[in-house]
C-alpha positions as CSV (number, residue, x, y, z in Angstrom):
1,X,-0.4,0.1,-0.2
2,X,1.5,3.4,-0.8
3,X,1.4,6.0,1.3
4,X,-0.6,9.5,0.4
5,X,0.2,12.5,2.1
6,X,-2.4,15.8,2.6
7,X,-1.7,19.6,1.4
8,X,-1.7,20.5,4.9
9,X,-1.6,24.5,5.1
10,X,1.0,27.3,6.7
11,X,-2.2,27.7,9.5
12,X,-1.7,24.3,11.0
13,X,1.8,24.2,11.9
14,X,1.5,28.6,13.2
15,X,-1.5,26.7,15.4
16,X,0.2,24.3,15.9
17,X,3.2,26.2,17.5
18,X,1.1,28.7,19.6
19,X,-1.3,26.0,20.8
20,X,1.6,23.8,22.5
21,X,3.4,27.3,23.6
22,X,0.2,28.2,25.1
23,X,-0.1,24.2,26.6
24,X,3.0,24.7,28.0
25,X,3.1,28.1,29.5
26,X,-0.7,28.6,30.7
27,X,-2.6,25.2,31.2
28,X,0.3,23.7,32.6
29,X,0.4,25.4,35.9
30,X,-3.4,25.4,35.7
31,X,-3.5,21.0,35.8
32,X,-0.6,19.3,34.1
33,X,-2.5,16.1,32.8
34,X,-4.7,19.0,30.5
35,X,-1.4,20.7,30.1
36,X,0.2,17.2,28.9
37,X,-2.3,16.4,26.8
38,X,-2.9,19.0,24.8
39,X,0.9,19.2,24.7
40,X,1.2,16.1,23.3
41,X,-1.6,16.5,20.9
42,X,-0.3,20.4,19.3
43,X,2.7,18.6,18.8
44,X,1.7,15.4,16.7
45,X,0.1,18.4,14.8
46,X,2.7,20.0,13.9
47,X,5.6,16.8,13.2
48,X,2.0,16.2,10.7
49,X,2.7,19.7,9.4
50,X,6.5,19.1,8.8
51,X,5.5,15.5,7.3
52,X,3.6,16.9,4.9
53,X,5.8,19.8,4.0
54,X,8.3,17.7,3.4
55,X,6.6,15.1,1.6
56,X,3.3,16.0,0.0
57,X,3.3,15.9,-4.1
58,X,2.9,18.8,-5.9
59,X,2.0,18.2,-8.9
60,X,-1.5,19.5,-8.9
61,X,-1.8,23.3,-10.6
62,X,-3.8,23.8,-7.5
63,X,-1.2,23.5,-4.8
64,X,1.0,25.1,-6.9
65,X,-0.8,28.5,-7.7
66,X,-1.8,28.8,-4.0
67,X,1.6,29.2,-3.2
68,X,2.3,31.7,-5.4
69,X,0.7,34.1,-3.6
70,X,2.7,36.9,-4.4
71,X,2.6,36.5,-8.1
72,X,-1.6,36.7,-7.4
73,X,-0.8,40.2,-6.2
74,X,1.6,41.4,-8.5
75,X,-1.0,40.4,-11.4
76,X,-3.8,42.3,-9.7
77,X,-1.4,45.9,-9.7
78,X,-0.4,45.6,-12.4
79,X,-4.1,44.8,-14.2
80,X,-4.9,47.9,-12.3
81,X,-2.2,50.2,-12.8
82,X,-3.5,49.9,-17.0
C-alpha cells in the first residue's frame, strides 16, 4: 500500500506551534494532565505538518497556484495600473 500525504496549510503549522506554547506555559500551571495532553496533541500536529511539508507532492496546478500568492498580487496590481 502506497502512502499518500495531504497538503496542510501554514495556518495548521502556526496553530500547532502556538497551541503547544500555550499548553506548556499556561495550561500546564492549571492542570498538569490537561497541559501534557494538549502539548502532546499540538506536538503531533506539528510533526504531521513537517511530514506534509517534506513529502507531499506539488504536481497539481492548484497547489502551485496556492503557493504563488505574491504572483497573484502582482497581477492584480498590474491590471489596476493598465
